[in-house]
Every structure is written in structure tokens, then in C-alpha cells.
C-alpha positions as CSV (number, residue, x, y, z in Angstrom):
1,M,171.5,43.7,17.0
2,G,172.8,45.0,20.3
3,V,171.5,45.6,23.7
4,A,170.6,49.3,22.9
5,Y,168.5,48.3,20.0
6,W,166.3,46.0,22.3
7,W,166.1,48.8,25.0
8,R,164.8,51.3,22.2
9,L,162.3,48.7,21.1
10,I,161.0,48.0,24.7
11,L,160.8,51.8,25.2
12,V,158.8,52.2,22.1
13,L,156.4,49.3,23.2
14,V,155.8,50.6,26.6
15,S,155.2,54.0,25.1
16,G,152.5,52.8,22.7
17,I,150.9,50.7,25.6
18,L,150.9,53.6,27.7
19,F,149.5,56.0,24.9
20,F,146.6,53.4,24.6
21,L,146.0,53.0,28.2
22,Q,145.9,56.7,29.0
23,P,142.2,57.2,28.0
24,C,141.2,53.9,29.9
25,V,143.0,55.1,33.2
26,S,141.1,58.4,32.7
27,S,137.8,56.7,32.1
28,L,138.0,54.8,35.2
29,Q,137.5,57.9,37.0
30,Q,134.0,57.7,35.6
31,G,133.4,54.1,36.2
32,G,135.2,53.1,33.1
33,N,133.3,55.4,30.8
34,D,133.4,58.8,29.6
35,Y,130.5,60.5,31.4
36,S,130.4,63.8,29.3
37,F,126.9,64.1,30.0
38,M,127.5,64.6,33.7
39,K,127.7,68.2,34.7
40,N,127.7,70.6,37.8
41,A,124.1,72.0,38.0
42,R,125.7,75.6,37.9
43,T,126.2,75.1,34.2
44,A,122.5,74.4,33.9
45,A,120.1,76.7,31.9
46,K,117.7,78.8,33.8
47,V,114.9,76.8,31.8
48,S,115.0,73.5,29.9
49,Y,112.7,70.9,28.6
50,Y,112.9,67.0,28.5
51,D,110.7,64.0,27.9
52,Y,111.5,62.6,31.2
53,I,112.8,64.2,34.4
54,V,114.3,61.8,36.9
55,I,114.6,63.4,40.5
56,G,117.5,61.4,42.4
57,G,120.5,59.7,40.9
58,G,120.5,56.9,43.4
59,T,120.3,53.2,43.3
60,A,117.0,53.2,41.5
61,G,117.4,56.5,39.5
62,C,120.7,55.8,37.7
63,P,119.5,52.6,35.9
64,L,116.0,54.0,35.2
65,A,117.5,57.1,33.6
66,A,120.0,55.1,31.4
67,T,117.3,52.9,30.2
68,L,114.8,55.7,29.3
69,S,117.6,57.5,27.5
70,Q,117.7,54.9,24.9
71,N,114.7,56.3,23.3
72,Y,113.9,59.8,24.7
73,S,115.6,62.9,26.4
74,V,116.2,62.5,30.2
75,L,117.2,64.9,32.8
76,L,118.7,63.1,35.9
77,L,118.9,65.5,39.0
78,E,121.2,64.6,42.0
79,R,121.6,66.6,45.0
80,G,125.1,65.2,45.9
81,G,128.2,65.1,43.8
82,S,130.3,62.4,42.1
83,P,131.6,59.2,43.5
84,Y,134.3,59.0,41.2
85,G,137.7,60.0,42.3
86,N,136.6,59.6,46.1
87,P,138.6,56.8,47.9
88,N,136.1,56.8,50.6
89,V,133.5,55.6,48.2
90,T,135.4,53.4,45.8
91,Q,137.7,51.5,48.0
92,A,136.5,48.5,50.3
93,V,139.3,49.2,52.7
94,A,137.8,52.7,53.2
95,F,134.6,51.3,54.3
96,G,132.9,53.4,57.1
97,A,135.0,56.5,56.1
98,A,132.0,58.1,54.2
99,L,129.5,57.0,56.9
100,S,131.7,58.9,59.7
101,D,132.2,62.1,57.4
102,L,129.7,64.6,58.8
103,S,130.7,67.6,56.5
104,P,128.0,69.2,54.0
105,T,129.9,67.7,51.1
106,S,130.0,64.0,52.5
107,P,128.3,61.3,50.1
108,A,126.6,60.3,53.4
109,Q,124.0,62.4,55.2
110,R,123.4,61.3,58.9
111,F,120.0,61.4,60.6
112,I,118.7,60.1,63.9
113,S,115.3,58.4,64.0
114,E,112.9,59.5,66.7
115,D,113.6,56.0,68.2
116,G,117.1,57.4,68.9
117,V,118.9,55.0,66.3
118,I,121.4,56.9,64.5
119,N,121.2,56.2,60.5
120,S,122.6,57.5,57.1
121,R,121.2,58.2,53.7
122,G,123.1,58.7,50.5
123,R,124.0,62.3,48.9
124,V,125.8,61.0,46.0
125,L,125.6,59.8,42.5
126,G,124.7,56.0,43.1
127,G,122.9,56.6,46.3
128,G,123.2,54.1,49.1
129,S,125.1,51.7,46.6
130,C,128.1,54.2,47.2
131,I,128.1,53.8,51.1
132,N,126.8,50.4,52.0
133,A,128.6,47.2,52.9
134,G,128.3,45.7,49.3
135,F,126.3,42.5,49.8
136,Y,124.4,41.7,46.4
137,S,121.4,39.4,46.6
138,R,118.1,39.2,44.7
139,A,114.6,39.1,46.1
140,S,112.9,35.8,46.6
141,T,110.6,34.5,43.9
142,Q,107.6,35.0,46.3
143,Y,108.3,38.7,46.7
144,V,108.4,39.0,42.9
145,R,105.2,37.5,42.4
146,E,103.6,39.6,45.5
147,A,104.8,42.6,43.8
148,G,103.2,41.7,40.6
149,W,106.3,41.8,38.5
150,E,106.8,39.7,35.4
151,G,109.3,36.9,36.2
152,K,111.3,36.8,33.0
153,A,111.5,40.6,32.9
154,V,112.7,40.8,36.3
155,N,115.7,38.3,35.8
156,D,116.8,39.9,32.6
157,S,116.8,43.1,34.6
158,Y,118.8,41.7,37.4
159,E,121.2,40.1,34.9
160,W,121.7,43.6,33.1
161,V,122.5,45.0,36.6
162,E,125.0,42.2,37.4
163,K,126.9,42.4,34.3
164,V,128.3,45.8,35.6
165,V,128.2,45.7,39.4
166,A,128.1,42.1,41.0
167,F,130.9,39.8,41.8
168,Q,131.8,36.4,43.4
169,P,133.5,37.5,46.8
170,V,137.0,35.8,47.7
171,M,136.2,33.7,50.8
172,G,138.8,33.9,53.7
173,P,139.0,31.5,56.8
174,W,136.8,33.6,59.0
175,Q,133.7,34.1,56.6
176,S,134.4,30.3,55.7
177,A,133.9,29.4,59.5
178,V,130.9,31.3,59.7
179,R,129.4,29.7,56.7
180,D,130.3,26.2,58.1
181,G,129.0,27.1,61.4
182,L,125.6,28.2,59.9
183,I,125.3,24.7,58.1
184,Q,126.3,23.0,61.3
185,S,123.5,24.9,63.0
186,D,121.1,23.5,60.8
187,V,120.6,26.6,58.5
188,V,120.4,24.3,55.5
189,P,120.7,23.3,52.8
190,Y,124.1,25.0,51.6
191,N,123.5,26.6,48.3
192,G,126.8,27.3,47.3
193,F,127.5,30.9,45.7
194,T,124.4,32.3,44.1
195,Y,122.6,35.6,43.8
196,D,119.4,33.9,44.4
197,H,117.4,34.0,47.7
198,I,117.0,30.4,48.7
199,N,116.5,29.2,52.4
200,G,119.7,27.7,53.9
201,T,123.1,29.1,53.8
202,K,124.8,30.7,50.9
203,V,127.7,32.8,49.7
204,G,126.0,36.0,48.1
205,G,127.3,38.6,45.6
206,T,129.2,41.7,46.3
207,I,129.6,45.0,44.5
208,F,133.1,45.1,45.5
209,D,135.5,43.7,42.5
210,P,138.4,41.2,43.4
211,H,140.9,44.4,43.7
212,G,138.6,45.7,46.3
213,L,136.9,48.6,44.3
214,R,133.3,49.4,44.9
215,H,130.8,49.4,41.8
216,T,127.9,51.4,42.1
217,A,124.6,52.2,40.4
218,A,126.3,55.0,39.0
219,D,128.3,52.7,36.9
220,L,125.1,51.8,35.2
221,L,124.9,55.1,33.5
222,R,127.5,53.4,31.1
223,Y,124.2,52.0,29.5
224,A,122.8,55.4,28.9
225,N,122.6,57.0,25.3
226,P,125.0,60.2,25.8
227,S,123.3,62.4,23.4
228,Q,119.9,61.9,25.2
229,I,120.7,62.2,28.8
230,T,121.9,65.0,31.1
231,V,123.0,64.4,34.5
232,L,123.3,67.4,36.9
233,L,125.0,67.0,40.0
234,H,124.5,69.2,43.1
235,A,121.1,69.8,41.9
236,T,118.5,69.9,44.9
237,V,114.8,69.7,43.7
238,H,112.8,72.0,45.9
239,K,109.3,71.4,44.5
240,I,107.5,69.6,41.7
241,L,105.2,71.9,39.6
242,F,101.6,70.9,38.7
243,T,99.0,72.3,36.3
244,N,95.4,72.3,37.7
245,P,92.9,71.3,35.0
246,S,89.3,71.0,36.0
247,K,89.6,67.1,35.7
248,A,93.0,66.1,37.3
249,T,96.3,67.3,38.5
250,V,99.3,66.8,36.1
251,A,102.9,67.2,36.9
252,R,104.6,69.5,34.5
253,G,108.0,70.5,35.6
254,V,110.4,70.9,38.7
255,I,112.2,73.6,40.5
256,F,115.8,73.0,41.6
257,R,118.5,74.9,42.8
258,D,122.5,74.5,42.3
259,S,125.2,74.8,44.9
260,R,125.2,78.7,44.7
261,G,121.4,78.6,45.6
262,L,120.3,79.9,42.2
263,K,117.0,78.7,40.9
264,H,116.5,76.6,37.8
265,K,113.3,75.2,36.2
266,A,112.9,72.1,34.1
267,Y,109.8,71.1,32.1
268,L,108.2,68.3,30.4
269,K,108.1,68.6,26.6
270,N,104.7,68.4,25.2
271,G,103.3,65.0,25.1
272,A,100.8,63.2,27.3
273,K,103.2,60.3,28.0
274,N,106.4,62.3,29.1
275,E,106.6,62.0,32.9
276,I,108.5,63.1,36.2
277,I,109.8,60.2,38.1
278,V,110.8,60.7,41.8
279,S,113.6,58.4,42.8
280,A,114.9,60.2,45.9
281,G,114.8,57.4,48.3
282,A,112.8,56.3,51.4
283,L,113.3,59.5,53.1
284,G,113.5,62.1,50.0
285,S,110.6,60.9,48.0
286,P,108.0,61.2,50.6
287,Q,109.6,64.4,51.7
288,L,109.5,65.9,48.2
289,L,105.9,64.7,47.7
290,M,105.1,66.6,50.8
291,L,107.2,69.9,49.9
292,S,105.2,69.7,46.4
293,G,101.7,69.7,48.3
294,I,101.1,66.0,48.3
295,G,100.4,64.7,51.6
296,P,98.1,65.1,54.7
297,Q,96.3,68.1,54.4
298,A,96.6,69.3,58.0
299,H,100.4,68.5,58.1
300,L,101.0,70.5,54.9
301,K,99.1,73.4,56.2
302,A,101.1,73.5,59.4
303,H,104.1,74.1,57.2
304,N,102.3,76.9,55.1
305,I,102.5,74.5,52.0
306,T,99.9,74.9,49.4
307,V,97.7,71.5,49.3
308,V,97.8,70.0,45.7
309,L,96.4,66.7,46.7
310,D,95.2,65.4,50.2
311,Q,96.9,62.2,50.5
312,P,97.2,60.8,54.2
313,S,99.4,58.0,53.1
314,V,102.4,59.7,52.2
315,G,104.9,59.3,54.9
316,E,103.1,56.5,56.3
317,G,104.4,52.7,56.5
318,M,108.1,53.8,57.2
319,S,110.1,50.7,58.4
320,D,113.6,49.9,59.2
321,N,115.0,46.4,59.4
322,P,116.4,46.1,62.7
323,M,120.1,44.6,63.2
324,N,121.4,43.0,66.3
325,A,125.0,41.7,66.6
326,V,127.4,39.8,68.8
327,F,131.2,40.5,68.7
328,I,133.4,37.5,68.9
329,P,137.0,38.4,69.7
330,S,139.4,35.9,68.3
331,P,142.6,34.4,69.4
332,I,144.1,34.3,65.9
333,P,144.2,37.0,63.3
334,V,141.1,37.3,60.8
335,E,140.8,38.6,57.4
336,V,139.2,41.9,56.8
337,S,135.8,41.2,55.3
338,L,132.4,42.8,55.0
339,L,129.5,40.6,54.0
340,H,129.9,37.4,52.1
341,V,127.8,34.7,53.7
342,V,124.2,34.8,54.7
343,G,122.0,32.2,56.5
344,I,118.3,32.5,55.4
345,T,116.2,30.9,58.2
346,S,112.9,29.4,57.8
347,F,111.6,31.9,60.5
348,G,112.4,35.2,59.1
349,S,115.9,35.9,60.3
350,F,119.0,36.6,58.0
351,V,122.4,35.9,59.6
352,E,125.4,37.7,58.2
353,A,128.8,38.5,59.4
354,A,131.9,41.0,59.1
355,S,135.3,40.7,60.3
356,G,139.0,42.1,60.9
357,E,140.9,44.3,62.7
358,N,140.3,47.8,61.3
359,F,137.7,46.8,58.9
360,A,136.5,50.6,58.7
361,G,139.4,51.7,56.8
362,G,140.7,54.2,59.4
363,S,142.1,54.0,62.9
364,P,143.4,50.2,63.8
365,K,141.1,50.7,66.7
366,D,137.7,50.7,65.2
367,Y,134.7,48.4,65.0
368,G,134.0,49.0,61.2
369,M,130.3,48.9,60.4
370,F,129.5,48.7,64.1
371,S,131.5,51.7,64.9
372,P,130.3,54.9,67.0
373,K,132.1,56.8,64.3
374,I,129.5,56.0,62.1
375,G,126.7,56.3,64.3
376,Q,126.2,52.9,65.5
377,L,125.0,53.7,69.0
378,S,121.8,52.3,69.0
379,K,118.3,53.6,70.3
380,L,119.8,56.7,72.2
381,P,117.5,58.7,74.4
382,P,116.8,62.1,72.8
383,K,118.7,63.7,75.8
384,E,121.8,61.8,74.6
385,R,121.7,62.3,70.9
386,T,124.5,64.6,71.0
387,P,128.1,65.1,69.6
388,E,129.4,64.9,72.8
389,A,127.9,61.5,73.4
390,L,129.2,60.2,70.2
391,A,132.8,61.6,71.0
392,K,132.6,59.8,74.3
393,A,131.9,56.6,72.8
394,I,134.8,57.0,70.2
395,E,137.1,58.0,72.9
396,L,136.2,54.9,74.8
397,M,136.6,52.7,71.8
398,E,140.1,54.1,71.0
399,S,141.3,53.6,74.7
400,L,140.7,49.9,74.3
401,D,143.7,47.3,73.8
402,S,144.3,46.4,70.2
403,V,143.5,42.8,70.8
404,A,140.0,43.9,71.5
405,F,139.5,44.6,67.8
406,Q,140.7,41.3,66.6
407,G,137.7,39.3,65.7
408,G,134.4,40.0,64.0
409,F,130.7,40.5,64.4
410,I,127.9,37.8,63.6
411,F,124.7,39.7,63.4
412,E,121.0,39.0,62.2
413,K,118.4,41.3,60.7
414,I,114.8,40.5,60.6
415,M,112.7,40.1,57.4
416,G,109.8,42.5,57.0
417,P,109.7,44.1,59.3
418,I,106.0,44.1,60.4
419,S,106.5,47.1,62.9
420,T,106.0,50.5,60.9
421,G,106.3,54.0,61.6
422,H,105.9,57.4,59.8
423,L,107.8,60.4,58.5
424,E,106.9,64.0,58.6
425,L,108.5,67.5,57.7
426,R,110.7,69.3,60.1
427,N,110.8,72.3,57.7
428,R,110.6,73.2,54.2
429,N,114.1,72.7,53.3
430,P,114.8,69.7,51.0
431,N,118.4,69.6,52.3
432,D,117.3,69.3,55.9
433,N,116.3,65.4,57.0
434,P,112.6,64.9,57.8
435,A,111.5,63.4,61.2
436,V,111.2,59.5,61.0
437,T,109.9,57.0,63.4
438,F,110.5,53.3,62.8
439,N,109.1,51.8,65.7
440,Y,111.6,48.9,66.2
441,F,110.1,45.8,67.6
442,Q,106.8,47.5,68.2
443,H,105.3,44.3,66.8
444,P,106.0,41.0,68.9
445,R,106.4,38.9,66.1
446,D,109.6,41.0,65.0
447,L,111.0,40.6,68.5
448,E,110.4,36.9,68.2
449,R,112.5,36.6,65.1
450,C,115.1,38.8,66.6
451,V,115.5,36.3,69.6
452,R,115.5,33.3,67.3
453,G,118.1,35.0,65.3
454,I,120.4,35.7,68.2
455,S,119.8,32.1,69.3
456,T,121.1,30.8,65.9
457,I,124.2,33.2,66.3
458,E,124.8,31.4,69.6
459,K,124.6,28.0,67.8
460,V,127.3,29.1,65.1
461,I,129.6,30.5,67.8
462,D,129.5,27.1,69.7
463,S,129.8,25.1,66.5
464,K,132.8,23.0,65.6
465,A,133.8,25.0,62.5
466,F,133.9,28.3,64.4
467,R,136.0,26.9,67.3
468,P,139.5,28.2,66.1
469,F,138.1,31.8,66.0
470,R,136.7,32.1,69.6
471,Y,138.3,32.0,73.1
472,Q,136.9,28.7,74.8
473,N,137.0,30.5,78.3
474,M,134.4,33.1,77.0
475,P,130.8,31.6,76.9
476,V,128.2,32.7,74.6
477,E,126.6,34.7,77.9
478,M,129.8,36.5,78.1
479,L,130.0,37.6,74.6
480,L,126.5,39.1,74.8
481,N,127.4,41.2,78.0
482,L,130.7,42.1,76.2
483,T,128.7,43.2,73.2
484,A,125.9,45.0,75.1
485,K,128.5,46.8,77.3
486,A,130.7,47.9,74.2
487,P,130.7,51.5,72.9
488,V,128.3,50.6,70.1
489,N,125.5,51.6,72.5
490,L,125.2,54.2,75.0
491,L,121.8,52.9,76.5
492,P,121.9,52.1,80.1
493,R,122.5,48.5,80.4
494,H,120.2,45.9,82.2
495,A,122.3,43.7,84.6
496,N,121.3,40.4,83.3
497,T,121.4,41.3,79.3
498,S,122.3,37.8,78.7
499,M,119.6,36.2,80.6
500,S,116.9,37.9,78.5
501,L,117.2,38.0,74.6
502,E,114.1,40.1,74.2
503,Q,115.9,42.9,76.1
504,Y,119.2,42.2,74.4
505,C,117.4,42.9,71.1
506,R,115.8,46.0,72.2
507,D,119.1,47.3,74.1
508,T,121.4,46.6,71.2
509,V,119.4,47.4,68.3
510,M,120.9,49.2,65.3
511,T,120.5,49.7,61.7
512,I,121.7,48.0,58.7
513,W,120.3,50.7,56.4
514,H,117.5,48.9,54.9
515,Y,114.9,51.5,55.7
516,H,112.0,51.7,53.2
517,G,108.2,53.0,52.7
518,G,106.6,56.3,52.8
519,S,105.2,56.1,49.2
520,Q,103.8,52.7,49.4
521,V,102.3,50.7,46.5
522,G,98.6,50.6,46.8
523,K,98.5,53.5,49.1
524,V,100.5,56.4,47.5
525,V,101.4,54.9,44.2
526,D,99.5,52.0,41.9
527,R,101.2,48.8,40.7
528,D,102.9,50.8,37.8
529,Y,104.2,53.3,40.4
530,K,102.1,56.2,39.3
531,V,101.1,58.5,41.9
532,L,97.5,58.2,42.8
533,G,95.2,61.1,41.8
534,V,98.0,62.7,39.7
535,Q,99.0,62.2,36.1
536,R,102.5,62.2,34.6
537,L,104.1,61.6,37.9
538,R,105.6,58.3,39.5
539,V,107.5,57.2,42.2
540,I,110.2,54.3,41.6
541,D,112.5,53.5,44.4
542,G,112.5,51.7,48.0
543,S,110.0,54.1,49.2
544,T,107.1,52.2,47.6
545,F,108.2,48.8,49.5
546,L,105.9,47.3,51.6
547,T,108.7,45.1,53.1
548,S,112.5,45.0,52.3
549,P,113.3,42.5,49.5
550,G,115.6,39.6,50.3
551,T,118.4,39.8,52.7
552,N,119.7,43.1,51.1
553,P,117.9,45.3,49.1
554,Q,120.2,47.1,46.7
555,A,120.1,44.4,43.9
556,T,116.3,44.9,43.8
557,V,116.2,48.6,43.9
558,M,118.6,48.5,41.0
559,M,116.6,45.9,39.0
560,L,113.5,47.9,39.7
561,G,115.1,51.0,37.9
562,R,115.8,49.0,35.1
563,Y,112.5,46.8,35.1
564,M,110.4,49.8,35.2
565,G,112.4,51.7,32.4
566,V,112.0,48.8,30.1
567,K,108.3,48.5,30.9
568,M,107.6,52.3,30.5
569,L,109.5,52.2,27.1
570,G,107.5,49.2,25.9
571,E,104.3,50.7,26.8
572,R,105.1,53.8,25.0
573,L,106.5,52.4,22.0
574,A,103.6,50.0,21.8
575,G,100.8,52.6,21.8
């Protein structure tokens, strides 16, 4: 047999392999699955009927809908588009690109709290898991107990999620130095790699796989029964519909509009156990309840909304875990990394880190998750919350020498928090952001935790392990002033920022996108997440949380969607 024969054989084998790989490559566009049930809302019928209607295809809504579809027909309504095929979502090296995209079709929708801190919310199938920094860590066992969840079912639900979206990160030298610096700063014991929330230092999980590809809550739809689920994209719910029998208010359907603005109605099928579940997030869920007539009576009437149920607690208890960071220029190159390590302190502060020149995936002159391009400007006074102010900060950042971007940030966020605010409607358009106030550091305990967290960061910077990654002629006080004067914050600076850590916390506060509340358990919903005073309506997402779970909430929000889906199916099948 000659060379020609072997070449023909190789070509046949390669052709066969490519033939079998072709559907696999195609399916990767849908998270590794054929999502034939995912459609544009323009194709929806004017009227349709389902056993369950889930509003919001985000971090909780996707696992919830996938679970319920195992036994019943489910309609999942998502106001955004698909994450698949969008490199700004799927690739780790592009982190920040989605957050800096201010177009109407962006997977992230920017908002500014009344406190002046610029923030973002998800507007894409998969929700916040499509635009966050990827850290995956469970809630503490104490949090699970206080929530009234059943421990084994919680663990099973976490594992169900983790089989699809969670990975062990690859540790580079800079992240390893932060890890060892935390241990040398007495944030102990060292717990190795674990998803569990345990006091001490650990390497946590990530939703970025070893190839740098993001796996989101949308990937959990691979568990769905394709014959029982319909996912509609670009479907904005404007109102929940109710019947008003003499004894109780009962949810019966929704009105949603497609991208052309055409109206559609979806109703629950007959059956007392069929339900509507709102999973639109900490801003979207209380906003939709209000738009549907459930909320503070006076506020609803001020917007000419018919009151279905006077519920003063809707929109209350809004919180955002404040984040404060220190930038450390490095004399040597560092790896590009997001969040891999966390120090879980005994006093309620969590210390994490991100590093690398160009860790925003765009211009090499960019501070990544601390960049003004994604709105990290910190507590702007209202008169300065302008596109011009952002442009000025970006211009300043891009004028810096490249060496200014070689390094990384070590930051802390506080647990809780204790400080709370509220949410109100600006208008009756569900596509517009509501007005939200978080009242950062209003409670002195929150400020105390921030100060102790910054003090821990100082110890890490001064540790032996971290010494190769800092200039020895730059003391910590200089680094604090450097960070306070950086373009990540446009507030007027106090001359002695480094002398007052309290003022440093107030001046440099940013978000880590862990806001929650507005439809809280015990106030708006019961422990089964049923809306108080209304039948056949639940809220299942981060808006129900009293405090943020663990160091980073996404693992628990995904778990909750699965957990409640299993619980609802079990209760229904049992009786």
C-alpha cells in the first residue's frame, strides 16, 4: 500500500470525524444542547396556556423552569436575548465588555442608585450569571438553617447546578500570593479548594471553564424537558393579571410584549396548583409587582396604577453589599485573573482579588472590573452623574502610562449588609429602571466591617508572600491615596484619605453587583415564596433575600431555583 492510500484513508477518517463533530459544534452555540424550545417572542401566539409561567429567565428562573418542565408545561419569559454566540458574554477575556455596552440590546442594563453608585442588571437569558466575575461559592450552613431550607435537598440542588456550571480555577502566581498573604495575615485556616462557605482562606469555584468559556444559568436549561417548555426571548412582561373572587386575589395570567411592541397574553391552565412565578431579579421583581398593582397604595395611585393589594413592604429592604478596593501596581507582570481566592474573616468581611494588564478584555489601558467603562465611579453626586463625567474618567484612565495597569486589585465586601434602602417606580414602563436607594454604610456596623476589611488588605500587601508583587518604596498609605485618586471615583477627595479608613470606605465605595431585597421573605412572601395575600403567585429570586448568601450569591440563587422547583413538584405530586 502506497502513500496515496494512506492519505486517502486519513482524509476519510478526518471527514468522518468532522461529520460527527458538526452537530456538536452547532450545539455549543446553545450551551452544548439543541435549544429548539427557545424562540423569539415575535413568534408567540396572541393567547396561550400553561401550567406554570416563569417571569425572568435569569439566575433563578432558568433552573426553576427546567425543573418544573419535567412534569408540567412551562412558559419562560425573558426580556433579553440569548447569551450564545456573544463573545462578550461567553469569553473570560472579554469580561467587562458587556458591562460597558450601553446599547439597547446589551446583555447588561446600567442603572445608577440614588446614592450615586453606578450599577448593572442582567438583560439576557441567564441573567446576572452572564455578566458577573464568575466566582462560585455556596452559602453557609447557618444561612441555610436560617432560611428554613432542608439541608440534604439544598446540597443535592447545589450539586445539580455544579455538574454544569462550576469548575476549579487555575491558580497563577498573583492569585497564589494573595492566598498565601491572607493566610499569613491570620485569615485561617486554609481550606484548600472548596465550594463551601467556611471561615478562613480558600480557593473557590468559577463558572469559567479551563478554556476560559463562561457557563451560565442558561446552560441549566439542558435539564429541561424540551416537549414541555417554551422559552421566549425579547418578551417583556408588563403586567400580571388577577381574578378578584370575593375571598382572595388569584393570579391567572400575564401580558407581555415582543420586540415590536405587540401584545401577547399567556394564561394559567385550569387547575388550582398551576402558578405564576416571578424571577425577574432584585429590581425587576418588586418593580413588576408594583406595575401589577401589588405595593404601597399611595405610591401605586401616584402612578395611576389600580391597586390590587396594598402591600407597603414591596420595594423595601433593598441592600447592596458595598465593595472597596486597593490597587497595587506590580514591578513584574501578573496573570489575567478574575476572582479565584477569598478570605472569609470572622468579623464579616470577605477579601477577594482580580489582576492583570487588560483584565477587561478591551483596551490594554483598562482597570477591568474596577473600570469607569463599566461604571465603577463610586457614589457620584447627582449633578455629576453624566455621560460627560464618565467620558472624562475614561479619557484620564487611557492617558496613563501602560505600567500603571500592571498589577491588580485586592478588595473587600462586607457581609449582610445591615444598611437598607428602598425601591420606587419612576414610571410605568417595565423596560426602564426603577429608582433604588441602598444607603451604603448607613449602619455603623457596616462601616466598621469595611474598615477591618481594608486593614486586612493592608496586612496582605505587607505580607512576605505578596512582596514580589509590590514596589517596596510604595507604602500602603501611598497605595490608598493612589486608589482614592484613581479615575474609578470622581468624588472630591479628602486630603488625608489614608489617615481615615472610615472616610476611605465612604469615598471609594463601589458595587460588586450583589444587590438584593424588595420582595423579602416574611414581608412580601412566605417561606414557600408565595406572595402574601395572593393565590397562585410566587417570587423566587434574590429579591426575597434578607441578606446576601455567602461571599458571592449566584451559586445560591441557582440552587434556589432548582430547590424550589423540586419542592413544588414534590408537593404537587404528593397531593
